[in-house]
C-alpha positions, 0 to 999 in steps of 0.5 A: 613483700608481695605477700606482706602487701596483699596481707595489708591490703586484705586486712585494710579492706576487712577493716574498712567493711566493717568500719563503713558497716558500723558508721552506717549502723551509728548513724541510722541509730540517731534520734531523727530530728523533727516533732513528729509524733507518730511511730515509723516503721522504717527505722523506728523512733524511740526503739533499741535492741536489747543485749546483754550486758555480759558476754563478750561478743555482744556487739558494743563500743568499748576501750578494755584492760586486760590482766591475765593470771592465765593467759591462752597466748604465747606472750603468756600473762602481759598486760593486754588491751582490748577494743570494741567496735560495734553496734545494734540497730533496729531497721523495721518495726514488722508489728506493734507498738512500744505500749503493746510490744513490738516485733523488729528487725535489726542488724548487728555488727562489731570486732573485738581486738586483743593486743599486747600492750608490753611491746613496742609495736603493740602487737595485734594477737587476734581479732573477732568479727561478729555480724548478726540479723536479729529478729526482736519479740519485746513485751515490757521488759521481756524479750525474745530474740532469734537471729542469724549469727556470723562469727570469724576469728583471726590472729593478728599479723604480727603475732603469726610472724613473731611466733611463726604460726600457721593461719587457721581458718575458724568460722560459724554461721548459725541459728541462735535463740535468746529468751530474757525474762524480766522478773522484777524491775531489777533482776533479768534472767536469760537462756540461750542456744545456738546452732551452727549449720556451717562451721570452719574447721568443718569437723568442730561440733555445732552446739553452743548453750549461754544463760545469765543474770542481770541485776540493775535498779533503773529507779536507782539515784544518783549512782546506778550499779550493775551487776550481771553474770553470764556462762557459756558451754561449747560442744566443741570444746567438751562443754567447758564452761565460760564465765563472765561477770561484771560489775559496774556503773552507769553514767547516763540515765536509764533509757538514754541512748547511747548507753555508757558505763564503767565496768570491771570484769573476771573471765574464766574458763574457755577463752572467747577470742576463737583462735584459742577456743581450745585453751583455758584463760582466766582475765581481770578487765576493767573498762569503759563501754558505750551501746549504741 
């Protein structure tokens, strides 16, 4: 009983800390009141931190239904749910303005939790926690993001107890660079590299590369569709690829915040849940996402 109590306190504390951080980021992201037209440097008005549409660990607020065809978990191919809580907030504009380009420092935080919808207890399978401090150079539709990136992955307590498996530490502290090229008004492409200067377990490899393409026409009316594909290769799993492809429709006009969308996805290859990174998975997803 003492062990379960301590575990509960630890988990509640960890989740409360993330909730507090995310709430703070969301409040900071809300539009400022007043009519002043002068651009602020601290929490700059009219600014946002860019992110990709595909890529499971991009901070966002989302709820998804997961239909596995090949599951890495001991539950097998059961229907799962996924909840993502996260936000990206510009904190300080170092230089520039919206017309000429900007350099902005921000903060990103989020958690992606997966749970079993076919058990009475709705067992939490795993959770992946992300925290990042990006510096973004942006000019028009092009942008370059350099950031400190932290990832930690955890198995759910219900999963550990049901299958009597041991808790394995999994975390990354890394430096990451991502460059995005807005080729046309509706086509964007990007490439990224990440080097983890601290890994746990310590014998894990340290390099990850990623690239993707996005089709999105902001002038489309009344329905604005998008297609996005993201591929990531991790040295730690012998460069086996993971493909994340998504198609959806925006529910809000271009340039508004929060940006809401309905999307369907297909993910195959190395799972993005760190605790199952050595396995292989194929899933379909359907959900609603908000970009804060």
